[in-house]
Every structure is written in C-alpha cells, then in structure tokens.
N, C-alpha and C positions, 0 to 999 in steps of 0.2 A: 624596863619594868614590864616583864611578861608579855612583851609585844602587844601592848594594848593602845599604842598611840595611833593617831589618825593615819599616819604613813604606813603603819604596820597592817591596818585593817582594810583600807579602802584604796581603790584606784580613782583619784579625783577627776580623771578624764572621763569617767562614766557617770557624771552627774551634772545637771545644769546649775547645781548649787555649790560648785567648787569654792567660790569666794566666801561662802559662809564659814569655812574652816580656816581661812587665812589667819595666821597669828595665834592659832590654838594648838595645844599639844594633844589633849585627850578629846575624843569625839563628843562626849557628853557635855563639854563646855559650850557646844553649839546649841543645845536644847533651848535655853532661854532666848535665843536670838532668831529662832526660825520665823516667827510671825513678821517681825519688822523686815527681815531679809526678803521675805516673799513680796511684801508690798513694794519694796525698793526695786527688786528684780522685775516684777510684773510690769512696772511702768516703762521698762526698757525693752520689752519683748517685741519681736517683729510681727508683721501681719500674718505670720504662720500661726499665731495665737489669737483667739477672740476672748475679749473681756466679757464675762457673763455675770451680771449681778455685781455685788460689792466685793472687790478684791479677789475675784475668781478668774483665773486665766486658763482656758482650755485650748490645747492645740487643735487646729482644724482637722488634723489627721487622726485624732483620738476618737475612740468610741465610748460614749457615755450612755448607758441605758436609761430610759425615761424614769424608772423607779429609783434610780440612784439619787442620793442627796449630797450636795457639796456646799459646805459653808466656808466662806473665806476667813482668812487669806489662804488661798490654795493655788497651786499650779499643777495642771495635768499635762504631762509631756506628750511629745509626738508619738503617735501609734500606740499610746497606752489604751487600756481597756478597763472601764469601770463598769462592773456587771450589776445585775438586778439587785436592788435593795442594799447596795453598798452605802455606808454612812460615813462620810468624811466630815469631821467635826471642826476642821479648821487647822491652821498652821501645818499644812501638808504639802510636801513636794512629791509628786508621783512621776518617776523617771520615764524616759523614752522606752516604749515597748513593755512597760510594767503592766501587771494584771492585779486589779483589786476586785476580789471575787464576790460572789453571792453572800450577802449579809455580813461582809467584812467591815470592821469599824476601824478608822484611822483617826488619830488625834496627836498633834504636835510630833510629826515624823518627817524624816527624809527617806524616801525610797530611791535608791540609785537605779540606773537603767536596768531593764530586764528583770527586775525583782518580781516575784510571784507570791502574793498573799491571797490565794484563789478561793478558799472555802472556809467560811465561818471563823475567820481569825479576828483577834483583837490585837492591834498594834498601837501602843500609846507611848509617847515620850521616848522614842527609839529611832535608831538609824540602821537601815539595812543596806548592805553593800551590793555591788554588781552581781546580778544573777542569784542572789540569795533567794531561798525558797522556804516557805513555812507550810508544812503539811496541814491537812484539814484539821480544824479545831485547835491548832496550836496557838498559844497566845503569849503576849508579854505582860507580866504583872508589874505595874509601875508604881505602886504605893505599898510600903511596908505595913504590916498589920498593926504595928505600934505607932505608925505615923511619924517616926523619926526620920532624919535625913539619911539618904542612902549612902552606903559605903561600898566601894569595889573591893572585894576580897581577893588579893593576889598572893602567890607564894611568898612574896617579899614583904607582905604586910598590907594592911588596909589603906585605901586611899579615901580621904574625905572628899565628897563631891560638893557638899553644901546645897544639894538639890533634894527636895522632898519627892518629886515625881520623876522617876527614871526607870525606864523599862529595860531594854537591852540594846547593846551595840553588837550587830551581827555582821561579821566580815564578808568580803566577797566570796561567792560560790559556796556559801554555807547551805546545808540541807538540815532543816529541823523536822523531825518526825512527827507524825500525826498525834494529836492530843497532848503534846508536850507543853509544859509551863516554863517559861523563862522568868525567873524570879527577879525582883528589883535589883539593878546593878550587875546583871549578867553581861559578860563580854565573851563573844564566841569568835575565835580566831579564823582566819581565812581557810577555806576549803575543808572545814570540819563538818562532821556528821553527828547529829543528835538522834539517838534511838527514839522510836515512838514511845509515848507515855512517860517521858522523862520529866523530872523536876530539877531544873538546872539552877545552880547558884554559883556565883564567883566567876572565875576565868577558865574557859576551856581553850587550851593551846591550839595554835594553827595546825592544820594537817593532822587532825586526830579524830578519834571516834569516841564519843561520849556514850557509855553504856549505862552507867548509873553513878550515883554519888560515890566518889572514891575509886571508880573504875573507868579510867580513860586510857585508850590504847592509841599509840601513834600509828598512822598509816604507813604501810610499807611502800 
C-alpha cells in the first residue's frame, strides 16, 4: 500500500523507541501509545539518563537550555540539543543527536536519531525518521478544520485511521522546505524533498521531489 508501512519509512535501529512499533503495521498506530510507552521505558533507562521532575528523563550528555520547557512524559536522548524557548508539551521522544530548536513546539511525537526541527517548527502527533529535517517555519497540521477523523489518502484509496489528531509520518532522510505545511494524515516517503512553501496532503512517494500538489518528480 504505497510504501507507507513502518518498515518502509523507518530504520528502527535509529530510535530508542523501537519497541513502540512492535506488532504494528502503520506508524500512526503508535500515536495513542506514546505516553504509556515513555513511562515504561523511562523506568528502565540506565544512569546515563537523569530523571528530572515527573516522567521526564534527560540524557546526561544532552544539552537543554535554561529557557526550554519540558513536560512529561518525555525522553531526551544522548547528545540531543533542546534550544532556547523550546516547548515540549509531553509524550515526546527526542532521539540521540536530535535538535529541537528555538521556539519549536513538540507534542505527542517520536523523533528518531539525528532529526532536526531547529527553527520555529510545530510538530504534533507525528513521527519523524532518522535524519529527517524540517526547514524554518515548517509545521505539521494535526487536526482537520472539520474536526473529523483523519484519513490517509493513497493512490489505492483512503485508509481510515480512527484518529482525530494526526500530523505527519516523515520517513528517514526527508527534507521539508521552509514554510511548508504538512496537512493532517500526510505521509512522506524516505529520502524525499518537499519544496519550500508547500502545502502537502496525502502520500509523497519515497525518493521523490514534491514541487506542488499534482507535481511530484522522482529523483534520478
């Protein structure tokens, strides 16, 4: 089905949260499970992590700026960087070496290792694969304007998710251009590029370049 399964999008060796996806087919199936998973995993973490407040675990090698706010449950991975005025609202796994930038807001997310959301991003109810990067001001829109349950629009037909809040599933090594909006239920295949100022809806195939709605080119 359009290469939108977990195994198609993500290298599970590149996240501390690999067990979250066990037994699942599509990555959005993990969204309702993130909070409980963090609490369970956090209790097993080694002394390389420090528990700070309620259900917040931060790797001792991570850098968290004093003005950042982190609400649990959350795990901040080794060598991650959480910059000035970042707002982590809970249910967040921030991978090793990831960057959560100035005024970026996270909520109910998994960021795989080396993900960068470095400048004024909103990432909600979403999963970002290894080394995915969101350009300045790009966001995931996670609730439809009509407040109905989100569907994933694929070339083979719509998939009912049963979820009201669902931002984007962003595969490994994806580049999202500055100022882009990923509409509810967007799925971006591995190693694809999204042009700046795009409004993305539905599935973008792996190894492709999204120029605008209806114009997607395969990488050579």
